[in-house]
N, C-alpha and C positions, 0 to 999 in steps of 0.2 A: 356563418354559411349555414344554411340547411343542411343538413343530414339526410341521403337516400337511405332509408331503410328498405335494404334489399331481402327479405327475411326468406325462409322455405316455399312458402308460398307462391312468391315472384319467380325466385329460382325454378319451380317446378313447371309454372305457366311459360318461361320462357323455354326450359327442356321439351315440355312436350308440343308448342307449339313448332319448334323448329323439327321435330319428329314425325310429324303431321306435315308439313311439307314434304322434307326430304322422300317420302313415303308416295308422293307425287308424282309421276311421270311427267318430267319438261325439258327434254332435249333438244335443243335446237338442230338446224339443217343448212350448212353454206352451200346447198346445191338450190336450196329452193329460194323463190323468187316473193313469197308472200310474206306479209305481217300479219302474225306471229309467222315465222318459217315453218313451225309445226302445229299439226292440231292439240298434237298434247299439250301444249303451252296454254292453250284455253283452260283448260282443267285446274291447272293453280292458279290462273288468273282471276276465274270466276269466285275459286273458294278465299282467295285474299280480300278481292271485293266484297264478298257477303259479310267476312270479319271485319272488316273496318265499319261498314255499315252497322252493325250490331256494336259494335263497339262505341257507336256514337260519335265517329267523327263527321265535319262539314265536306256537303258537295260532292261526296264521293262515287269520282266515276271511273265505269270503265269504256273506253271506247273502242270505237272499231278495229284497231289495230293491236289492243290489249295493252295500252296501257293503262294504267291506274294513278287515279290523282285524288286526294284527299287532303285536309287540313285539318290542324289542332288550332280554335278561336286563341286569340289573345286575352287573357284575364287581366290584365290592366287597366285601371281606370284611366289612363288618360295615355290612350296606345299610340307612340310616334315610335315605336320600334321596328327595325325592317324586319319585312317577314324573310325568313331564313329555310331551307328544307335540307331535307334527306333524302338521299335516294339509293336502291340496290335494285339487282335484275335478278328475276327468275329462274330464269332457264340454266340448263345446264350440259356442260362442254359434250358435242360430241366425238372427241378424243377417247372416251371412252363409253363403255355400256352404263347407261343411268335409268335400264329400268328395273322395277321388282327390288329395288334399294330395302335392304334391311336392317336398319342402322341398331351396332348394338353397344350396350353401355357398361363401362367398366368404372367402376366405385374406388375411390381410393388407389389408383395405380402406383403400382409399387415398383416401378422401374423396371422391368423384367420383359420379356418377351411374352406379345400378345397374338397366340392362334386365335386368327379370325374365323377360321374353316378348319373344324376339326376332320370333315370328309377329303380334304386338299392337303390339309397342313400349311395352308397359306399363312403366315405370320409374318406380323410388324413386330419390326426388331430395333432396340435403339442402336445397335451395332452396325446397322443400316444408316439409320435416320435416327443421329445425332440429337436434335433438336426435341425430341422425346423425353431426355433426360430433364428437362424443365419443367416436365408436367408432371412429375413424382404428387403424391397426396391429391391429385386431381381426378374430375371424373371426366374421363374422356370417350367420346362419343365416334365410335369406326364402322368401317364397313363389314362385312360378310366376307370380303375376298373377291367377291362376284363382278362390283359393282362401283363407281366411284362414291361417294356421299353426297357431294350435292352443298354441301357449306360453300361453297361457291357459286351461287353467290345467297342460299335459303339463310344463311345464318346471318347476314344481314339485312335481308329481310324479316327477320324471328326477331333481331336487334333493335327493329325503326317499330315495328308491330307492339313488340311490347313497352318500348320508352312512351311510346304514344298512350298505350294502357294506363301505365304510370302516373303520365301527367296529368291525364282526364281527372284520375282517381285523387289526384293529390292536387287541388287545386291553391292550397298554402305556397306552391312552387310557382312565380310567380314569371310568366313568359310573353314572350309577344308572339304573332303568329307565324305558326310552322306549314310549313307544305311537306308533304310526304310522297314521293314518284316514286313506281314501280315498273320496268321495263323487261318487253322481252329480247332476244337473240343478241344480247352482249357478248357472249361466246363466240359470235360471230362476227364479231364487228360493226352489228349497226345496232346498239340497242340505244341508240339516239336520236337517229337518225329519222323517227316522226315523234321526236317526244315535244310535245307544246311549253315552249317557256313560257309564251307570256299567258298562257293558261295558269301555272306554277306558280308564276307571280312573284317569286325570291330572289331578294336582291344576289344573294349566293346562296351556294347549296355543298353538301357533305355527301358523296356515296361512302357508304359502309361496305367498302369490299377489297379491303389488303389480308393481311395473313395476320402475324405473332401479332400482341401486344405491344402497343406502343407506334404502330409504323403508322406515319401519317407521310402523304407521298402529294407534292405537286410537279414534278417531273414526269414524264414516263415516256415511249417508244414513239418515234412516228412510225406507222406501221402502214402495209399495203399486202395485198394480198394477189398472188401473180398465179395462173393458169396457163402450161405448154401442152400444147397438141400436139401431136407427132403423126403424121401419117406414114403407113411403109406399104408394101406389096406382095403380097400373098401369092407362092407359087409351091408347085409341087418340090418339097425338098431337095427331092431328088434330081432334081433337074432345072435346080435355081441358078444352077451358075451364070452371073452375070446378069441376072434377072432379078431377086429376091431384096427387096429391103425391107430387114427386121425393126419393127420400130420400137421393139422393147430393148434391142442391143442399143440404137438409136438415144432412147430415153436412159441407159446406162450411160452413155457415153457425153447427155448432156447432163448428169447428175457429178460426174467425173469433171467436168469443164468449171465449174464454181470452186471457189477457196474452201478445202478441205477442211481448213483450222477456224473456219467464220459459221459454223454450226454452233447449237443451243449448249449442247455438251462441251464446247472448247471454249466457248467465251464468259464474261461475267461482269462486273459492272456496268460501266457504260459503253462497253462493247455490243456493237449491234451484229447481224447474222442472219442468214438465211436458213432459212427451214424448209424443207422436204415432208409433207404433212401428210401426203398421198400420194399411191403411185400406182396405177392400172395400166396393163400393157399385156398385146399378146402380139404378132408380125406384123396384123395389119396396122394398128391403133395403136397411141399410149398417149396418158395423160399426166401429169403429173403438178400437184399442187404444191403452192410454196407462201409460206410467209414471209415480207420481208420486214426487217424491225433495226433501227437505229434512234438514237436519243438526237444526233447532229444531222440537224435538217438537210445538208450538204452531202454528207455522207450517206444518207438516207437517197437522196436525188442519184447519187452515183451508183447506191447498187441497183435500183431500179434498170438505170443506164448499161450496167453490165449484164443483167440476165436478158435484157434486148439484143447487148451485140452478141453474146452466145447465140443466141438463138439465130441471128445474120449470120455467124460464124457457121453453124449445122446446115443452113440452104446453102450458105457461098460452098462447102464442101459437100455435099447428100445432092444437092438439086432443091433450086428455085420451089417454094412453097412445100416444102418437106412439113416442114415446122413454123408455128406462128404462138404469140403469145401475146394473152390479156391481163393487165397488170390494172388494179382497182385499188383507189385510197380507201382505207377502211380509217382511221384517226390521225391527227396529230399529238406533239408537246406539248402539253398545256402549261410549260412555264413562264410564257412572254406572256401569259393572260391574267398573271398574276404580278404583274410590274405597278408597282405605288396601292397595293390592296393587299400587302403580307399582314393586317389586322386578321384577315380569315384565318391566314395559318398560326398566329398567336394566341387566338380565341380556341383552336383545339388544342392546342398543344396546353396552354393553362388548366383546361378542361380536364386533358387527361394526369395532370401531375392532381389535381382535386379528388381524381378518380385511384388517384397511389399507382397510378404508371408512367413511366420513364419515357417523354416522344422521343421515337426514331427516327428523325427525316432523311430522307432516302428517296433516290429514285427508282419509278417504278418499271422492272423489265418486265413489261406488260402495258395492257392499257386499262383503264375502265370508261363508263358512260361520262365521268367527270372529265375526258379527254376531249371530246366531242361537242359537250355540253360546256364548255369554257369558251370555244371559239362559237358559239351560237348564242354568247350574250350571257352564260349563267356561270360566272366561276363556278366552280366544285371539284377541292382538293378530293384526296381519298385518306380512308383512315381505316386503321385494320379492323377486321370481323372476327378472327379467330380460328380461321381453315388452316391446315396443312396440309402437305403434299398434294395440293390440288391435280383434280382432273387424271385420275386413279382412283384404283383398290386402296392406295396406300392414306388414303386421305381421313383425317380425325381433325376435331376441334374440340377441345376441354371448353364444359360449362363454364366456368371462371373466366373462362378471355371473353365469352358471350356478356356472362353479368357486368364485367368491367366497360368493356362496348354500349352497353346500356345507359352506363351512369355516365362515358362520356357525351352520351345524346343529349342526356337530360343537363348536364353540366353545361355544356355550349348553349342548350338554351336557356338557363339561369344567366350565361354570360353577357349572350346577346342582351338582354333587358339591361345585366346592370352599364351597360357602355351608355 
């Protein structure tokens, strides 16, 4: 087996590429109907597009919706191997500030507290995040405590681009045709909505969008988003008896009507939940935004119906038309799309072992573009990218884990050629 020589030069390429990406503001917006949902996403899309062109990939394209496609040609003499693909998203979550990201590098982490911001005292500590202990001696990249980092999923983008550059620079590594795709708006559940599977041309693909080393996932939540609007009646509080309808209080009542032990902080494993992501309220109007999640399809449908029934109860109690709900599907559990296709998982698992990474096959408590793409005819499990503590100021990534992800990509390319 050919050895992947990932020396200091290549480590620095990977590190600097990632640092460049995270500094580009690219937060998505669930309230927007455009694609991409925010103008700032075009900045990183254009940056990646030009980078891929400069590296010498074939048929590099940035389409009108912000999707990027590129290809590494086969270097086999008789190419009868399937085209495979690698996909990541470049938007960052709207759950926390993603503007003016100032990444910090901590070489040879000693296992102690990291004071990310001396002015505020904001600290990343293993006493709060025990997973830090496994990264002693590694190079960590963190936030400055005022933004998220964006390793979800700019780590995945950096790994795919670096692997592509490495394969182009090492023609002795034999592989079939490889498709590369980067998407906007994954964080708001729309990353694959306008992805051109036919143009991508792969028999199967992998999203590089997982967390710690070894993660390999082909099960995920069924997912939907729900918006509840409540209409109140505002009158002078001194003369409100029998007249005022306080939309804010009705919003609080609605929240209490849902199961209190079925939230993200009270569930794990295969448990589903209701998650209130945003609440805006005054006397006249209230708006509640939820996400609904469950691995089991029947339980997922029951969750959606429960929310509808609670809105109906609110109307029955306080007056018809006082509240309404809109539920939008986001993605489905991709597990059933791999029936009879487990070689896709087996290849990735062996590629990890060849990179000295033990595969950790588990269900995702979330979703990736791969969930939607699998239902669009492109089986697409998820592989680790290295980021930890996503969507907030405690987010970090180990450079060594990103390096392993690059090696896994290369090993998959070689393994498909062997098959």
